[in-house]
C-alpha positions as CSV (number, residue, x, y, z in Angstrom):
1,X,5.6,-0.8,-13.9
2,X,7.6,-3.8,-12.6
3,X,7.7,-5.3,-16.1
4,X,10.0,-2.5,-17.4
5,X,13.6,-3.7,-17.8
6,X,16.0,-1.5,-15.9
7,X,18.6,-1.8,-13.1
8,X,17.5,-2.7,-9.6
9,X,15.9,0.3,-7.8
10,X,14.4,0.8,-4.4
11,X,10.6,0.9,-4.6
12,X,9.5,4.4,-5.6
13,X,6.5,4.4,-3.3
14,X,8.7,3.8,-0.2
15,X,11.2,6.5,-1.4
16,X,8.3,8.9,-1.8
17,X,7.1,8.4,1.7
18,X,10.5,9.7,3.0
19,X,10.3,12.7,0.7
20,X,6.8,14.0,1.4
21,X,7.0,17.4,3.2
22,X,4.8,18.4,6.0
23,X,1.8,20.3,4.8
24,X,1.3,23.9,6.1
25,X,-1.6,24.4,8.4
26,X,-4.8,25.6,6.6
27,X,-5.0,29.4,6.6
28,X,-8.8,29.3,7.2
29,X,-11.3,26.7,8.0
30,X,-13.2,25.3,5.1
31,X,-13.7,22.5,2.7
32,X,-11.7,21.4,-0.3
33,X,-12.8,19.2,-3.1
34,X,-10.8,18.3,-6.2
35,X,-10.8,15.8,-9.1
36,X,-7.8,15.0,-11.3
37,X,-7.9,12.7,-14.4
38,X,-4.4,11.3,-13.7
39,X,-1.9,11.6,-10.8
40,X,1.7,10.5,-11.7
41,X,3.3,8.7,-8.7
42,X,6.5,7.8,-10.6
43,X,6.2,4.0,-10.8
44,X,2.4,4.1,-11.4
45,X,-0.5,6.4,-12.1
46,X,-3.7,6.9,-10.2
47,X,-6.6,7.7,-12.5
48,X,-9.9,9.5,-11.8
49,X,-8.5,10.9,-8.5
50,X,-11.0,12.5,-6.1
51,X,-10.2,14.4,-2.9
52,X,-12.7,15.6,-0.3
53,X,-11.1,17.3,2.7
54,X,-12.1,19.7,5.5
55,X,-9.7,22.1,7.3
56,X,-9.7,23.7,10.8
57,X,-7.2,25.0,13.2
58,X,-6.0,21.4,14.1
59,X,-5.2,20.4,10.5
60,X,-6.8,18.5,7.6
61,X,-9.6,15.9,7.9
62,X,-9.4,13.8,4.7
63,X,-12.9,12.6,4.2
64,X,-12.0,10.7,1.1
65,X,-9.0,10.4,-1.2
66,X,-9.5,7.8,-3.9
67,X,-8.2,6.8,-7.3
68,X,-8.4,4.0,-9.8
69,X,-5.6,1.4,-10.1
70,X,-4.9,-1.3,-12.7
71,X,-7.0,-4.4,-12.7
72,X,-10.2,-2.4,-12.2
73,X,-8.8,-1.5,-8.8
74,X,-9.4,1.2,-6.3
75,X,-7.3,3.0,-3.6
76,X,-9.2,4.8,-0.8
77,X,-7.7,6.7,2.1
78,X,-9.4,8.7,4.9
79,X,-8.3,10.2,8.2
80,X,-6.6,13.0,10.0
81,X,-3.6,14.7,8.4
82,X,-1.2,16.9,10.4
83,X,2.4,17.6,11.0
84,X,4.9,16.6,13.7
85,X,8.6,17.8,13.9
86,X,8.6,18.9,10.3
87,X,7.2,15.7,9.0
88,X,3.6,14.8,7.9
89,X,1.5,12.7,10.3
90,X,-1.6,10.8,9.5
91,X,-4.0,8.5,11.2
92,X,-6.9,6.9,9.4
93,X,-7.9,4.0,7.2
94,X,-6.5,2.5,3.9
95,X,-8.3,0.3,1.4
96,X,-6.8,-1.2,-1.7
97,X,-8.7,-3.7,-3.9
98,X,-9.0,-5.0,-7.5
99,X,-11.1,-7.3,-9.5
100,X,-7.9,-8.6,-11.2
101,X,-5.0,-9.0,-8.8
102,X,-2.7,-10.1,-11.6
103,X,-2.9,-6.6,-13.2
104,X,-2.5,-4.9,-9.8
105,X,0.5,-7.0,-8.6
106,X,2.3,-6.1,-11.9
107,X,2.9,-2.7,-10.3
108,X,5.5,-4.2,-8.0
109,X,6.6,-7.6,-9.4
110,X,6.9,-9.5,-12.7
111,X,4.1,-12.1,-13.0
112,X,5.1,-15.7,-12.5
113,X,4.4,-18.3,-15.3
114,X,0.8,-19.5,-15.2
115,X,0.0,-16.6,-12.9
116,X,-2.4,-17.9,-10.2
117,X,-3.7,-14.4,-9.7
118,X,-5.2,-14.2,-13.1
119,X,-8.7,-12.8,-12.9
120,X,-8.7,-13.3,-9.1
121,X,-10.4,-10.5,-7.0
122,X,-8.8,-9.3,-3.7
123,X,-8.4,-6.4,-1.3
124,X,-6.5,-5.2,1.7
125,X,-8.1,-2.9,4.3
126,X,-6.4,-1.6,7.5
127,X,-5.9,1.2,9.9
128,X,-2.9,3.3,8.9
129,X,-0.7,5.6,10.9
130,X,2.2,7.7,9.7
131,X,4.5,9.4,12.2
132,X,8.0,10.6,11.5
133,X,9.6,8.0,9.2
134,X,7.4,5.1,10.3
135,X,4.2,3.8,8.8
136,X,2.1,1.2,10.6
137,X,-0.7,-0.9,9.1
138,X,-2.7,-2.5,11.8
139,X,-5.9,-4.6,12.1
140,X,-5.3,-5.4,8.4
141,X,-7.6,-7.7,6.5
142,X,-6.3,-9.3,3.3
143,X,-9.0,-10.9,1.2
144,X,-8.0,-13.3,-1.6
145,X,-10.8,-14.7,-3.8
146,X,-13.4,-14.2,-1.0
147,X,-11.3,-15.6,1.9
148,X,-10.1,-13.2,4.5
149,X,-6.8,-13.3,6.4
150,X,-5.2,-11.1,9.1
151,X,-2.1,-9.0,8.1
152,X,-0.2,-6.2,9.8
153,X,3.0,-4.4,8.9
154,X,5.4,-1.8,10.3
155,X,7.4,0.0,7.7
156,X,10.4,2.3,8.4
157,X,11.4,4.3,5.4
158,X,14.1,6.6,6.7
159,X,17.8,6.1,6.6
160,X,17.5,2.6,8.1
161,X,14.7,1.1,6.0
162,X,13.0,-1.9,7.5
163,X,9.8,-3.9,7.2
164,X,8.2,-6.1,9.9
165,X,5.3,-8.2,8.6
166,X,2.9,-10.4,10.5
167,X,0.2,-12.6,9.0
168,X,-2.3,-15.0,10.4
169,X,-3.9,-17.0,7.6
170,X,-6.9,-19.3,7.6
171,X,-6.8,-22.6,5.8
172,X,-4.5,-22.4,2.8
173,X,-4.9,-24.8,-0.1
174,X,-2.1,-25.3,-2.6
175,X,-3.8,-22.8,-4.9
176,X,-4.2,-20.3,-2.1
177,X,-0.5,-20.6,-1.2
178,X,0.5,-20.1,-4.9
179,X,-1.7,-17.0,-5.2
180,X,-0.2,-15.5,-2.0
181,X,3.4,-16.1,-3.3
182,X,2.4,-14.5,-6.6
183,X,1.1,-11.4,-4.8
184,X,4.1,-10.5,-2.7
185,X,7.4,-9.3,-4.1
186,X,9.7,-12.0,-5.4
187,X,12.4,-11.9,-2.8
188,X,14.6,-14.3,-4.6
189,X,14.5,-12.6,-8.0
190,X,13.7,-9.0,-7.2
191,X,16.8,-7.1,-6.2
192,X,14.7,-4.0,-5.6
193,X,13.1,-5.6,-2.6
194,X,16.4,-6.1,-0.9
195,X,17.4,-2.5,-1.8
196,X,14.2,-1.1,-0.4
197,X,14.2,-3.1,2.8
198,X,17.7,-4.4,3.7
199,X,16.4,-5.3,7.2
200,X,13.2,-6.8,8.4
201,X,11.3,-9.7,9.9
202,X,8.4,-11.8,8.6
203,X,6.1,-13.9,10.8
204,X,3.5,-16.0,9.0
205,X,1.2,-18.7,10.4
206,X,-1.8,-20.6,9.0
207,X,-4.5,-22.7,10.5
208,X,-3.7,-25.4,7.9
209,X,-1.6,-25.3,4.7
210,X,-1.3,-27.8,1.9
């Protein structure tokens, strides 16, 4: 939880991506289903986790991996899981959403005064690929309070961590801009953001902004 007082730390989730080992190939073809009440991911906990996967000689097909997040939120992942050069590889889809973005965003940042995300619904859905020490989020759709924007990201989480972010937003009111700034990490106050991604580039554009 980002509200816990402690020294600056790189984001656990990014560090975990670099530590995930390649899964061994399935010994036999078949189907695996599992449910877990809680899954501890260091900085946050997924609740009511569900996994539905099928295995064959080519690897694992994740039909559904889902879990509950704060803010009445949900994480869903589906796609093909394999291995390449001793590292896991993945190609599929990612969806993250919540009825209360203020509660969800508290996982990675402290809420600003008069939080504009209070009780605001939102979601992010994209294609996701993982290869080596790079994760790409493409064709991303960020929806804030019913308005959808385009967002993509390239994340390198190896020795030279870096993030490249590109967003194309529709009309942004003053309230929309405030909500967007409250959702992303606070780059001025959050030392963990700089530790996690010491390099990167951000390209953002909007049809109109006030």
